[in-house]
C-alpha positions as CSV (number, residue, x, y, z in Angstrom):
1,M,-6.0,-13.9,-39.5
2,L,-6.4,-13.6,-35.7
3,D,-9.2,-15.3,-33.9
4,A,-11.0,-13.8,-30.9
5,R,-8.8,-15.5,-28.4
6,Q,-5.7,-14.1,-30.0
7,W,-7.2,-10.6,-30.2
8,T,-8.0,-10.8,-26.5
9,S,-4.5,-11.9,-25.7
10,A,-3.0,-9.2,-27.9
11,I,-5.1,-6.5,-26.1
12,E,-4.2,-7.8,-22.7
13,R,-0.5,-7.8,-23.6
14,L,-0.7,-4.3,-24.9
15,E,-2.5,-3.1,-21.7
16,R,0.0,-4.8,-19.5
17,D,3.0,-3.5,-21.5
18,S,1.7,0.0,-21.6
19,S,0.8,-0.1,-17.9
20,K,4.3,-1.2,-17.1
21,E,5.7,1.6,-19.2
22,I,3.5,4.2,-17.4
23,L,4.3,2.7,-14.0
24,D,8.1,3.0,-14.9
25,R,7.6,6.7,-15.6
26,L,5.6,7.2,-12.4
27,Q,8.3,5.5,-10.5
28,I,10.7,8.3,-11.5
29,S,8.4,10.8,-9.8
30,F,8.3,8.6,-6.6
31,D,12.1,8.2,-6.6
32,G,12.5,12.0,-6.6
33,L,10.6,12.4,-3.3
34,E,12.3,12.9,0.1
35,E,12.0,9.9,2.5
36,R,9.1,11.4,4.5
37,E,7.1,12.2,1.3
38,K,7.8,8.6,0.1
39,N,6.4,7.3,3.4
40,I,3.3,9.5,3.2
41,F,2.8,8.4,-0.4
42,L,3.0,4.7,0.5
43,D,0.7,5.1,3.5
44,I,-1.9,6.8,1.4
45,A,-1.6,4.1,-1.3
46,C,-1.9,1.3,1.2
47,F,-4.3,2.6,3.8
48,F,-5.8,6.1,3.2
49,N,-6.9,6.6,-0.3
50,G,-10.3,8.2,-0.2
51,E,-10.1,9.0,3.5
52,E,-10.8,12.4,5.1
53,K,-7.7,14.7,4.8
54,D,-8.0,15.9,8.4
55,F,-8.1,12.4,9.8
56,V,-5.1,11.3,7.7
57,M,-3.1,14.4,8.7
58,K,-3.6,13.5,12.4
59,V,-2.4,9.9,11.9
60,L,0.6,10.9,9.8
61,D,1.5,13.7,12.2
62,G,1.6,11.1,14.9
63,C,4.2,9.2,12.8
64,E,6.2,12.5,12.7
65,F,6.0,12.6,8.9
66,F,5.1,16.4,8.9
67,P,2.1,15.8,6.6
68,D,1.3,19.5,6.1
69,I,4.5,19.8,4.0
70,G,4.5,16.2,2.6
71,I,0.9,16.2,1.3
72,D,1.4,19.6,-0.2
73,V,4.5,18.3,-2.1
74,L,2.5,15.2,-3.3
75,I,-0.3,17.5,-4.6
76,K,2.1,19.8,-6.3
77,K,3.8,16.8,-8.0
78,S,0.3,15.6,-9.1
79,L,0.7,12.4,-7.2
80,L,-2.3,13.2,-5.0
81,T,-5.5,15.3,-5.1
82,V,-8.0,16.5,-2.6
83,E,-11.6,16.3,-3.5
84,Y,-14.3,17.2,-1.0
85,N,-11.7,17.0,1.7
86,Q,-10.8,13.4,0.8
87,L,-7.3,12.4,-0.3
88,R,-7.4,10.7,-3.8
89,M,-4.8,8.9,-5.7
90,H,-5.1,7.7,-9.3
91,D,-5.5,3.9,-9.6
92,L,-2.1,3.6,-11.4
93,L,-0.4,5.5,-8.6
94,L,-2.2,3.3,-6.0
95,E,-1.0,0.2,-7.9
96,M,2.6,1.5,-8.1
97,G,2.7,2.3,-4.3
98,R,1.4,-1.1,-3.4
99,K,3.8,-2.7,-5.8
100,I,6.7,-0.9,-4.2
101,V,5.8,-2.3,-0.8
102,K,5.2,-5.8,-2.1
103,E,8.5,-5.9,-3.9
104,K,10.3,-5.6,-0.6
105,S,9.3,-9.2,0.0
106,V,7.1,-10.9,-2.6
107,D,6.8,-14.2,-0.8
108,E,6.9,-13.2,2.9
109,P,4.4,-10.5,3.9
110,G,6.0,-10.4,7.4
111,K,9.1,-8.7,5.8
112,R,7.0,-5.9,4.3
113,C,6.7,-2.5,6.1
114,R,3.0,-2.2,5.4
115,L,0.2,-4.7,5.3
116,W,-3.3,-3.9,3.9
117,V,-4.5,-7.3,2.6
118,E,-6.4,-9.2,5.2
119,K,-4.9,-12.6,4.3
120,D,-1.4,-11.1,4.6
121,V,-2.1,-9.7,8.0
122,Y,-3.6,-13.0,9.2
123,H,-0.5,-14.8,7.8
124,V,1.9,-12.6,9.7
125,L,-0.1,-12.8,13.0
126,T,-0.5,-16.6,12.8
127,T,2.8,-17.8,11.3
128,Q,5.9,-18.0,13.5
129,T,9.1,-16.8,11.7
130,D,12.2,-15.1,12.9
131,E,11.0,-11.9,11.4
132,H,8.1,-11.4,13.7
133,D,8.3,-14.0,16.5
134,D,8.4,-11.4,19.3
135,F,5.4,-9.7,17.8
136,T,3.2,-12.8,17.6
137,D,4.3,-14.6,20.8
138,D,1.6,-13.0,22.9
139,I,-1.3,-13.2,20.4
140,P,-3.7,-16.1,21.3
141,F,-4.4,-17.3,17.8
142,H,-4.7,-21.0,17.1
143,Q,-4.3,-22.3,13.5
144,E,-7.0,-24.9,13.8
145,N,-9.6,-22.6,15.2
146,P,-9.1,-19.0,14.2
147,P,-11.0,-16.6,16.4
148,H,-14.0,-14.6,15.2
149,H,-12.7,-11.1,14.7
150,P,-14.1,-7.9,13.2
151,P,-13.1,-7.1,9.6
152,L,-9.6,-5.8,9.3
153,S,-11.0,-2.6,7.8
154,T,-11.5,-1.6,11.4
155,V,-7.7,-1.9,12.0
156,L,-6.3,1.6,11.5
157,L,-2.6,1.0,10.7
158,L,-0.1,-1.7,11.3
159,L,3.5,-0.7,10.7
160,L,6.1,-3.4,11.0
161,P,9.8,-2.5,11.4
162,P,11.6,-2.6,8.1
């Protein structure tokens, strides 16, 4: 007979395995997208979930992603919805998008094309590596005494070269 701890472990394992199975199936939908739609999907997953559609369209248009077409494709493929003029992505799709970005470099955030976690951004801006030396040379951060800065939620978008 299973005790409470074993039941909890079994439920967690089932949830993790079923989530992985679902994520694998969702990955197929992502893989079928054109490159611009993939970029739009990843930007929404990392930065813009829940944001006003008009605002996101302007930002993505500035990146030359042709968001009128791309967002429509994502909606038609059920990868994105618009509710009250806000772009919405299901939690599993959000998780999948962020996982795709993280898998580019699990251990070194500076090698990722998108950063959305404050500690990862701080790491990239304060750690000298060959990947981003040129980028950080002019930033006056000191490890011992980090500056007081506004929350990174005020930073709009930081795209690093792939």
